[in-house]
PDB file with one MODEL, atoms N, CA, C and O in Angstrom:
MODEL        1
ATOM      1  N   ALA A   1     -26.789  15.377  20.464  1.00  0.00           N
ATOM      2  CA  ALA A   1     -26.064  16.093  19.547  1.00  0.00           C
ATOM      3  C   ALA A   1     -24.506  15.730  19.531  1.00  0.00           C
ATOM      4  O   ALA A   1     -23.795  15.612  18.533  1.00  0.00           O
ATOM      5  N   ALA A   2     -24.174  15.595  20.755  1.00  0.00           N
ATOM      6  CA  ALA A   2     -22.735  15.109  20.884  1.00  0.00           C
ATOM      7  C   ALA A   2     -22.443  13.701  20.345  1.00  0.00           C
ATOM      8  O   ALA A   2     -21.419  13.438  19.713  1.00  0.00           O
ATOM      9  N   GLY A   3     -23.331  12.881  20.610  1.00  0.00           N
ATOM     10  CA  GLY A   3     -23.118  11.492  20.195  1.00  0.00           C
ATOM     11  C   GLY A   3     -23.126  11.439  18.636  1.00  0.00           C
ATOM     12  O   GLY A   3     -22.426  10.635  18.021  1.00  0.00           O
ATOM     13  N   ILE A   4     -23.884  12.261  18.080  1.00  0.00           N
ATOM     14  CA  ILE A   4     -24.028  12.303  16.419  1.00  0.00           C
ATOM     15  C   ILE A   4     -22.600  12.718  16.167  1.00  0.00           C
ATOM     16  O   ILE A   4     -21.844  11.998  15.515  1.00  0.00           O
ATOM     17  N   ALA A   5     -22.230  13.862  16.674  1.00  0.00           N
ATOM     18  CA  ALA A   5     -20.899  14.501  16.319  1.00  0.00           C
ATOM     19  C   ALA A   5     -19.839  13.410  16.463  1.00  0.00           C
ATOM     20  O   ALA A   5     -19.017  13.221  15.566  1.00  0.00           O
ATOM     21  N   GLN A   6     -19.853  12.785  17.441  1.00  0.00           N
ATOM     22  CA  GLN A   6     -18.703  11.595  17.695  1.00  0.00           C
ATOM     23  C   GLN A   6     -18.846  10.563  16.711  1.00  0.00           C
ATOM     24  O   GLN A   6     -17.837  10.020  16.261  1.00  0.00           O
ATOM     25  N   ASN A   7     -20.032  10.227  16.317  1.00  0.00           N
ATOM     26  CA  ASN A   7     -20.271   9.165  15.381  1.00  0.00           C
ATOM     27  C   ASN A   7     -19.794   9.621  13.820  1.00  0.00           C
ATOM     28  O   ASN A   7     -19.250   8.861  13.018  1.00  0.00           O
ATOM     29  N   LEU A   8     -20.095  10.904  13.605  1.00  0.00           N
ATOM     30  CA  LEU A   8     -19.661  11.381  12.308  1.00  0.00           C
ATOM     31  C   LEU A   8     -18.173  11.411  12.272  1.00  0.00           C
ATOM     32  O   LEU A   8     -17.520  10.970  11.326  1.00  0.00           O
ATOM     33  N   GLY A   9     -17.677  11.938  13.320  1.00  0.00           N
ATOM     34  CA  GLY A   9     -16.140  11.942  13.400  1.00  0.00           C
ATOM     35  C   GLY A   9     -15.386  10.704  13.297  1.00  0.00           C
ATOM     36  O   GLY A   9     -14.267  10.631  12.790  1.00  0.00           O
ATOM     37  N   ALA A  10     -16.067   9.689  13.819  1.00  0.00           N
ATOM     38  CA  ALA A  10     -15.459   8.169  13.769  1.00  0.00           C
ATOM     39  C   ALA A  10     -15.689   7.764  12.352  1.00  0.00           C
ATOM     40  O   ALA A  10     -14.761   7.154  11.821  1.00  0.00           O
ATOM     41  N   LEU A  11     -16.743   7.991  11.656  1.00  0.00           N
ATOM     42  CA  LEU A  11     -17.017   7.583  10.316  1.00  0.00           C
ATOM     43  C   LEU A  11     -16.066   8.303   9.461  1.00  0.00           C
ATOM     44  O   LEU A  11     -15.499   7.644   8.591  1.00  0.00           O
ATOM     45  N   ARG A  12     -15.796   9.594   9.578  1.00  0.00           N
ATOM     46  CA  ARG A  12     -14.785  10.371   8.673  1.00  0.00           C
ATOM     47  C   ARG A  12     -13.390   9.828   8.792  1.00  0.00           C
ATOM     48  O   ARG A  12     -12.662   9.672   7.812  1.00  0.00           O
ATOM     49  N   ALA A  13     -13.004   9.513  10.164  1.00  0.00           N
ATOM     50  CA  ALA A  13     -11.702   8.847  10.344  1.00  0.00           C
ATOM     51  C   ALA A  13     -11.549   7.526   9.640  1.00  0.00           C
ATOM     52  O   ALA A  13     -10.522   7.237   9.026  1.00  0.00           O
ATOM     53  N   LEU A  14     -12.649   6.687   9.748  1.00  0.00           N
ATOM     54  CA  LEU A  14     -12.685   5.421   9.154  1.00  0.00           C
ATOM     55  C   LEU A  14     -12.496   5.525   7.595  1.00  0.00           C
ATOM     56  O   LEU A  14     -11.653   4.877   6.975  1.00  0.00           O
ATOM     57  N   ALA A  15     -13.355   6.391   7.053  1.00  0.00           N
ATOM     58  CA  ALA A  15     -13.298   6.553   5.636  1.00  0.00           C
ATOM     59  C   ALA A  15     -11.986   7.109   5.062  1.00  0.00           C
ATOM     60  O   ALA A  15     -11.526   6.690   4.000  1.00  0.00           O
ATOM     61  N   THR A  16     -11.350   8.144   5.858  1.00  0.00           N
ATOM     62  CA  THR A  16     -10.180   8.670   5.442  1.00  0.00           C
ATOM     63  C   THR A  16      -8.992   7.624   5.551  1.00  0.00           C
ATOM     64  O   THR A  16      -8.195   7.620   4.613  1.00  0.00           O
ATOM     65  N   VAL A  17      -8.833   6.933   6.364  1.00  0.00           N
ATOM     66  CA  VAL A  17      -7.869   5.897   6.744  1.00  0.00           C
ATOM     67  C   VAL A  17      -8.062   4.764   5.532  1.00  0.00           C
ATOM     68  O   VAL A  17      -7.105   4.388   4.854  1.00  0.00           O
ATOM     69  N   GLY A  18      -9.214   4.345   5.376  1.00  0.00           N
ATOM     70  CA  GLY A  18      -9.680   3.377   4.306  1.00  0.00           C
ATOM     71  C   GLY A  18      -9.205   3.792   2.846  1.00  0.00           C
ATOM     72  O   GLY A  18      -8.677   3.024   2.042  1.00  0.00           O
ATOM     73  N   ILE A  19      -9.459   5.020   2.659  1.00  0.00           N
ATOM     74  CA  ILE A  19      -9.180   5.558   1.259  1.00  0.00           C
ATOM     75  C   ILE A  19      -7.741   5.701   1.228  1.00  0.00           C
ATOM     76  O   ILE A  19      -7.169   5.354   0.195  1.00  0.00           O
ATOM     77  N   GLN A  20      -6.990   6.205   2.296  1.00  0.00           N
ATOM     78  CA  GLN A  20      -5.545   6.490   2.085  1.00  0.00           C
ATOM     79  C   GLN A  20      -4.877   4.996   2.012  1.00  0.00           C
ATOM     80  O   GLN A  20      -3.871   4.855   1.317  1.00  0.00           O
ATOM     81  N   ALA A  21      -5.382   3.965   2.666  1.00  0.00           N
ATOM     82  CA  ALA A  21      -4.643   2.764   2.611  1.00  0.00           C
ATOM     83  C   ALA A  21      -4.934   2.163   1.226  1.00  0.00           C
ATOM     84  O   ALA A  21      -4.052   1.478   0.709  1.00  0.00           O
ATOM     85  N   GLY A  22      -6.156   2.372   0.549  1.00  0.00           N
ATOM     86  CA  GLY A  22      -6.354   1.888  -0.799  1.00  0.00           C
ATOM     87  C   GLY A  22      -5.506   2.516  -1.755  1.00  0.00           C
ATOM     88  O   GLY A  22      -4.925   1.834  -2.599  1.00  0.00           O
ATOM     89  N   HIS A  23      -5.368   3.875  -1.695  1.00  0.00           N
ATOM     90  CA  HIS A  23      -4.571   4.703  -2.545  1.00  0.00           C
ATOM     91  C   HIS A  23      -3.129   4.259  -2.331  1.00  0.00           C
ATOM     92  O   HIS A  23      -2.435   4.105  -3.336  1.00  0.00           O
ATOM     93  N   MET A  24      -2.636   4.049  -1.191  1.00  0.00           N
ATOM     94  CA  MET A  24      -1.271   3.645  -1.053  1.00  0.00           C
ATOM     95  C   MET A  24      -0.933   2.251  -1.641  1.00  0.00           C
ATOM     96  O   MET A  24       0.178   1.986  -2.102  1.00  0.00           O
ATOM     97  N   LYS A  25      -2.011   1.343  -1.590  1.00  0.00           N
ATOM     98  CA  LYS A  25      -1.755   0.047  -2.207  1.00  0.00           C
ATOM     99  C   LYS A  25      -1.678   0.246  -3.744  1.00  0.00           C
ATOM    100  O   LYS A  25      -0.826  -0.295  -4.449  1.00  0.00           O
ATOM    101  N   LEU A  26      -2.606   1.039  -4.172  1.00  0.00           N
ATOM    102  CA  LEU A  26      -2.613   1.264  -5.744  1.00  0.00           C
ATOM    103  C   LEU A  26      -1.243   1.733  -6.167  1.00  0.00           C
ATOM    104  O   LEU A  26      -0.596   1.250  -7.096  1.00  0.00           O
ATOM    105  N   HIS A  27      -0.804   2.910  -5.242  1.00  0.00           N
ATOM    106  CA  HIS A  27       0.437   3.421  -5.574  1.00  0.00           C
ATOM    107  C   HIS A  27       1.669   2.392  -5.591  1.00  0.00           C
ATOM    108  O   HIS A  27       2.557   2.439  -6.442  1.00  0.00           O
ATOM    109  N   ALA A  28       1.622   1.581  -4.687  1.00  0.00           N
ATOM    110  CA  ALA A  28       2.709   0.561  -4.400  1.00  0.00           C
ATOM    111  C   ALA A  28       2.501  -0.381  -5.717  1.00  0.00           C
ATOM    112  O   ALA A  28       3.513  -0.708  -6.336  1.00  0.00           O
ATOM    113  N   ARG A  29       1.464  -0.742  -6.081  1.00  0.00           N
ATOM    114  CA  ARG A  29       1.290  -1.659  -7.441  1.00  0.00           C
ATOM    115  C   ARG A  29       1.786  -1.044  -8.469  1.00  0.00           C
ATOM    116  O   ARG A  29       2.433  -1.737  -9.255  1.00  0.00           O
ATOM    117  N   ASN A  30       1.632   0.385  -8.747  1.00  0.00           N
ATOM    118  CA  ASN A  30       2.084   1.196  -9.935  1.00  0.00           C
ATOM    119  C   ASN A  30       3.587   1.157  -9.892  1.00  0.00           C
ATOM    120  O   ASN A  30       4.250   0.930 -10.904  1.00  0.00           O
ATOM    121  N   MET A  31       4.161   1.399  -8.618  1.00  0.00           N
ATOM    122  CA  MET A  31       5.567   1.514  -8.558  1.00  0.00           C
ATOM    123  C   MET A  31       6.198   0.209  -8.931  1.00  0.00           C
ATOM    124  O   MET A  31       7.157   0.145  -9.701  1.00  0.00           O
ATOM    125  N   ALA A  32       5.659  -0.793  -8.386  1.00  0.00           N
ATOM    126  CA  ALA A  32       6.080  -2.225  -8.729  1.00  0.00           C
ATOM    127  C   ALA A  32       6.219  -2.420 -10.190  1.00  0.00           C
ATOM    128  O   ALA A  32       7.290  -2.818 -10.647  1.00  0.00           O
ATOM    129  N   VAL A  33       5.217  -2.168 -10.943  1.00  0.00           N
ATOM    130  CA  VAL A  33       5.091  -2.275 -12.458  1.00  0.00           C
ATOM    131  C   VAL A  33       6.220  -1.341 -12.972  1.00  0.00           C
ATOM    132  O   VAL A  33       7.045  -1.798 -13.764  1.00  0.00           O
ATOM    133  N   THR A  34       6.292  -0.041 -12.549  1.00  0.00           N
ATOM    134  CA  THR A  34       7.272   0.772 -13.053  1.00  0.00           C
ATOM    135  C   THR A  34       8.773   0.177 -12.782  1.00  0.00           C
ATOM    136  O   THR A  34       9.668   0.310 -13.617  1.00  0.00           O
ATOM    137  N   ALA A  35       8.935  -0.408 -11.691  1.00  0.00           N
ATOM    138  CA  ALA A  35      10.232  -1.023 -11.353  1.00  0.00           C
ATOM    139  C   ALA A  35      10.467  -2.313 -12.318  1.00  0.00           C
ATOM    140  O   ALA A  35      11.588  -2.817 -12.385  1.00  0.00           O
ATOM    141  N   GLY A  36       9.528  -2.754 -12.955  1.00  0.00           N
ATOM    142  CA  GLY A  36       9.703  -3.840 -13.916  1.00  0.00           C
ATOM    143  C   GLY A  36       9.070  -5.220 -13.396  1.00  0.00           C
ATOM    144  O   GLY A  36       9.294  -6.281 -13.979  1.00  0.00           O
ATOM    145  N   ALA A  37       8.315  -5.129 -12.329  1.00  0.00           N
ATOM    146  CA  ALA A  37       7.683  -6.454 -11.890  1.00  0.00           C
ATOM    147  C   ALA A  37       6.573  -6.915 -12.948  1.00  0.00           C
ATOM    148  O   ALA A  37       5.747  -6.120 -13.396  1.00  0.00           O
ATOM    149  N   ASN A  38       6.619  -8.224 -13.298  1.00  0.00           N
ATOM    150  CA  ASN A  38       5.531  -8.736 -14.135  1.00  0.00           C
ATOM    151  C   ASN A  38       4.262  -9.049 -13.287  1.00  0.00           C
ATOM    152  O   ASN A  38       4.271  -8.993 -12.057  1.00  0.00           O
ATOM    153  N   ASP A  39       3.271  -9.351 -13.961  1.00  0.00           N
ATOM    154  CA  ASP A  39       1.927  -9.549 -13.377  1.00  0.00           C
ATOM    155  C   ASP A  39       2.016 -10.641 -12.203  1.00  0.00           C
ATOM    156  O   ASP A  39       1.263 -10.530 -11.236  1.00  0.00           O
ATOM    157  N   ASP A  40       2.856 -11.603 -12.280  1.00  0.00           N
ATOM    158  CA  ASP A  40       3.071 -12.653 -11.201  1.00  0.00           C
ATOM    159  C   ASP A  40       3.714 -12.215 -10.090  1.00  0.00           C
ATOM    160  O   ASP A  40       3.587 -12.748  -8.987  1.00  0.00           O
ATOM    161  N   GLU A  41       4.535 -11.080 -10.366  1.00  0.00           N
ATOM    162  CA  GLU A  41       5.438 -10.675  -9.186  1.00  0.00           C
ATOM    163  C   GLU A  41       4.838  -9.511  -8.367  1.00  0.00           C
ATOM    164  O   GLU A  41       5.168  -9.322  -7.196  1.00  0.00           O
ATOM    165  N   VAL A  42       3.889  -8.690  -9.063  1.00  0.00           N
ATOM    166  CA  VAL A  42       3.353  -7.428  -8.354  1.00  0.00           C
ATOM    167  C   VAL A  42       2.763  -7.761  -7.049  1.00  0.00           C
ATOM    168  O   VAL A  42       3.189  -7.124  -6.086  1.00  0.00           O
ATOM    169  N   ASP A  43       2.019  -8.490  -6.887  1.00  0.00           N
ATOM    170  CA  ASP A  43       1.330  -8.699  -5.400  1.00  0.00           C
ATOM    171  C   ASP A  43       2.306  -9.057  -4.304  1.00  0.00           C
ATOM    172  O   ASP A  43       2.242  -8.616  -3.156  1.00  0.00           O
ATOM    173  N   LYS A  44       3.324  -9.999  -4.821  1.00  0.00           N
ATOM    174  CA  LYS A  44       4.340 -10.314  -3.795  1.00  0.00           C
ATOM    175  C   LYS A  44       5.242  -9.205  -3.643  1.00  0.00           C
ATOM    176  O   LYS A  44       5.713  -9.082  -2.513  1.00  0.00           O
ATOM    177  N   VAL A  45       5.594  -8.366  -4.513  1.00  0.00           N
ATOM    178  CA  VAL A  45       6.432  -7.218  -4.326  1.00  0.00           C
ATOM    179  C   VAL A  45       5.817  -6.197  -3.391  1.00  0.00           C
ATOM    180  O   VAL A  45       6.499  -5.637  -2.533  1.00  0.00           O
ATOM    181  N   VAL A  46       4.534  -5.958  -3.557  1.00  0.00           N
ATOM    182  CA  VAL A  46       3.662  -4.986  -2.707  1.00  0.00           C
ATOM    183  C   VAL A  46       3.580  -5.440  -1.296  1.00  0.00           C
ATOM    184  O   VAL A  46       3.657  -4.652  -0.353  1.00  0.00           O
ATOM    185  N   GLU A  47       3.406  -6.844  -1.151  1.00  0.00           N
ATOM    186  CA  GLU A  47       3.186  -7.386   0.169  1.00  0.00           C
ATOM    187  C   GLU A  47       4.554  -7.282   0.904  1.00  0.00           C
ATOM    188  O   GLU A  47       4.586  -6.873   2.065  1.00  0.00           O
ATOM    189  N   ILE A  48       5.667  -7.642   0.250  1.00  0.00           N
ATOM    190  CA  ILE A  48       7.038  -7.396   1.006  1.00  0.00           C
ATOM    191  C   ILE A  48       7.202  -5.925   1.305  1.00  0.00           C
ATOM    192  O   ILE A  48       7.587  -5.563   2.417  1.00  0.00           O
ATOM    193  N   ALA A  49       6.924  -5.081   0.357  1.00  0.00           N
ATOM    194  CA  ALA A  49       7.341  -3.580   0.665  1.00  0.00           C
ATOM    195  C   ALA A  49       6.424  -3.038   1.728  1.00  0.00           C
ATOM    196  O   ALA A  49       6.850  -2.282   2.601  1.00  0.00           O
ATOM    197  N   ARG A  50       5.060  -3.452   1.654  1.00  0.00           N
ATOM    198  CA  ARG A  50       4.219  -2.957   2.804  1.00  0.00           C
ATOM    199  C   ARG A  50       4.646  -3.516   4.133  1.00  0.00           C
ATOM    200  O   ARG A  50       4.567  -2.829   5.152  1.00  0.00           O
ATOM    201  N   ALA A  51       5.094  -4.737   4.144  1.00  0.00           N
ATOM    202  CA  ALA A  51       5.526  -5.275   5.370  1.00  0.00           C
ATOM    203  C   ALA A  51       6.776  -4.634   6.038  1.00  0.00           C
ATOM    204  O   ALA A  51       6.977  -4.644   7.253  1.00  0.00           O
ATOM    205  N   SER A  52       7.665  -4.024   5.021  1.00  0.00           N
ATOM    206  CA  SER A  52       8.777  -3.227   5.537  1.00  0.00           C
ATOM    207  C   SER A  52       8.431  -1.950   6.121  1.00  0.00           C
ATOM    208  O   SER A  52       9.213  -1.325   6.838  1.00  0.00           O
ATOM    209  N   GLY A  53       7.136  -1.511   5.789  1.00  0.00           N
ATOM    210  CA  GLY A  53       6.634  -0.257   6.312  1.00  0.00           C
ATOM    211  C   GLY A  53       7.093   0.924   5.605  1.00  0.00           C
ATOM    212  O   GLY A  53       6.961   2.056   6.070  1.00  0.00           O
ATOM    213  N   ARG A  54       7.702   0.638   4.333  1.00  0.00           N
ATOM    214  CA  ARG A  54       8.136   1.627   3.508  1.00  0.00           C
ATOM    215  C   ARG A  54       7.697   1.377   2.186  1.00  0.00           C
ATOM    216  O   ARG A  54       7.952   0.299   1.650  1.00  0.00           O
ATOM    217  N   ILE A  55       6.927   2.455   1.486  1.00  0.00           N
ATOM    218  CA  ILE A  55       6.686   2.380   0.109  1.00  0.00           C
ATOM    219  C   ILE A  55       7.452   3.461  -0.584  1.00  0.00           C
ATOM    220  O   ILE A  55       6.962   4.577  -0.758  1.00  0.00           O
ATOM    221  N   THR A  56       8.739   3.107  -1.008  1.00  0.00           N
ATOM    222  CA  THR A  56       9.601   4.007  -1.719  1.00  0.00           C
ATOM    223  C   THR A  56      10.088   3.219  -2.901  1.00  0.00           C
ATOM    224  O   THR A  56       9.994   1.992  -2.930  1.00  0.00           O
ATOM    225  N   ALA A  57      10.632   3.957  -3.920  1.00  0.00           N
ATOM    226  CA  ALA A  57      11.213   3.287  -5.099  1.00  0.00           C
ATOM    227  C   ALA A  57      12.342   2.231  -4.527  1.00  0.00           C
ATOM    228  O   ALA A  57      12.338   1.067  -4.928  1.00  0.00           O
ATOM    229  N   THR A  58      13.168   2.632  -3.707  1.00  0.00           N
ATOM    230  CA  THR A  58      14.057   1.684  -3.147  1.00  0.00           C
ATOM    231  C   THR A  58      13.655   0.467  -2.527  1.00  0.00           C
ATOM    232  O   THR A  58      14.236  -0.609  -2.670  1.00  0.00           O
ATOM    233  N   ALA A  59      12.500   0.701  -1.738  1.00  0.00           N
ATOM    234  CA  ALA A  59      11.873  -0.521  -1.101  1.00  0.00           C
ATOM    235  C   ALA A  59      11.272  -1.489  -2.012  1.00  0.00           C
ATOM    236  O   ALA A  59      11.351  -2.708  -1.862  1.00  0.00           O
ATOM    237  N   ILE A  60      10.581  -0.807  -3.101  1.00  0.00           N
ATOM    238  CA  ILE A  60      10.011  -1.679  -4.083  1.00  0.00           C
ATOM    239  C   ILE A  60      11.019  -2.433  -5.044  1.00  0.00           C
ATOM    240  O   ILE A  60      10.829  -3.575  -5.464  1.00  0.00           O
ATOM    241  N   GLU A  61      12.045  -1.691  -5.316  1.00  0.00           N
ATOM    242  CA  GLU A  61      13.130  -2.429  -6.099  1.00  0.00           C
ATOM    243  C   GLU A  61      13.769  -3.476  -5.202  1.00  0.00           C
ATOM    244  O   GLU A  61      14.128  -4.523  -5.740  1.00  0.00           O
ATOM    245  N   ALA A  62      13.954  -3.311  -3.883  1.00  0.00           N
ATOM    246  CA  ALA A  62      14.486  -4.380  -3.002  1.00  0.00           C
ATOM    247  C   ALA A  62      13.637  -5.576  -2.924  1.00  0.00           C
ATOM    248  O   ALA A  62      14.109  -6.713  -2.908  1.00  0.00           O
ATOM    249  N   ALA A  63      12.332  -5.305  -2.874  1.00  0.00           N
ATOM    250  CA  ALA A  63      11.290  -6.301  -2.858  1.00  0.00           C
ATOM    251  C   ALA A  63      11.313  -7.125  -3.993  1.00  0.00           C
ATOM    252  O   ALA A  63      11.264  -8.355  -3.971  1.00  0.00           O
ATOM    253  N   LEU A  64      11.389  -6.397  -5.002  1.00  0.00           N
ATOM    254  CA  LEU A  64      11.359  -7.191  -6.488  1.00  0.00           C
ATOM    255  C   LEU A  64      12.598  -8.063  -6.514  1.00  0.00           C
ATOM    256  O   LEU A  64      12.501  -9.226  -6.907  1.00  0.00           O
ATOM    257  N   GLU A  65      13.791  -7.548  -6.103  1.00  0.00           N
ATOM    258  CA  GLU A  65      14.967  -8.370  -6.021  1.00  0.00           C
ATOM    259  C   GLU A  65      14.756  -9.686  -5.209  1.00  0.00           C
ATOM    260  O   GLU A  65      15.139 -10.792  -5.589  1.00  0.00           O
ATOM    261  N   GLN A  66      14.143  -9.444  -4.125  1.00  0.00           N
ATOM    262  CA  GLN A  66      13.907 -10.463  -3.056  1.00  0.00           C
ATOM    263  C   GLN A  66      12.944 -11.607  -3.696  1.00  0.00           C
ATOM    264  O   GLN A  66      13.170 -12.807  -3.543  1.00  0.00           O
ATOM    265  N   VAL A  67      11.882 -11.106  -4.405  1.00  0.00           N
ATOM    266  CA  VAL A  67      11.005 -11.909  -5.191  1.00  0.00           C
ATOM    267  C   VAL A  67      11.667 -12.845  -6.282  1.00  0.00           C
ATOM    268  O   VAL A  67      11.440 -14.049  -6.400  1.00  0.00           O
ATOM    269  N   ARG A  68      12.492 -12.119  -7.027  1.00  0.00           N
ATOM    270  CA  ARG A  68      13.148 -12.826  -8.039  1.00  0.00           C
ATOM    271  C   ARG A  68      14.233 -13.777  -7.625  1.00  0.00           C
ATOM    272  O   ARG A  68      14.562 -14.657  -8.419  1.00  0.00           O
ATOM    273  N   HIS A  69      14.817 -13.682  -6.462  1.00  0.00           N
ATOM    274  CA  HIS A  69      15.870 -14.539  -5.939  1.00  0.00           C
ATOM    275  C   HIS A  69      15.447 -15.495  -4.970  1.00  0.00           C
ATOM    276  O   HIS A  69      16.235 -15.938  -4.134  1.00  0.00           O
ATOM    277  N   ARG A  70      14.144 -15.872  -5.034  1.00  0.00           N
ATOM    278  CA  ARG A  70      13.537 -16.852  -3.991  1.00  0.00           C
ATOM    279  C   ARG A  70      13.756 -18.202  -4.738  1.00  0.00           C
ATOM    280  O   ARG A  70      13.396 -19.259  -4.221  1.00  0.00           O
TER     281      ARG A  70
ENDMDL
END
């Protein structure tokens, strides 16, 4: 019984982290579009912002500027 409880707890943690990560990626993409990124820029902007460890409007805008000035 204890093993099953541990397995269920581990599955729950994996599912929650995976869902949260996916949600944050979608949120970052939406923020990039709102900041004015075009289709070709969105993925690059999200990658830069996520690498900075901050998904904020300021981080997204800075990432967009970085992409546009390369």
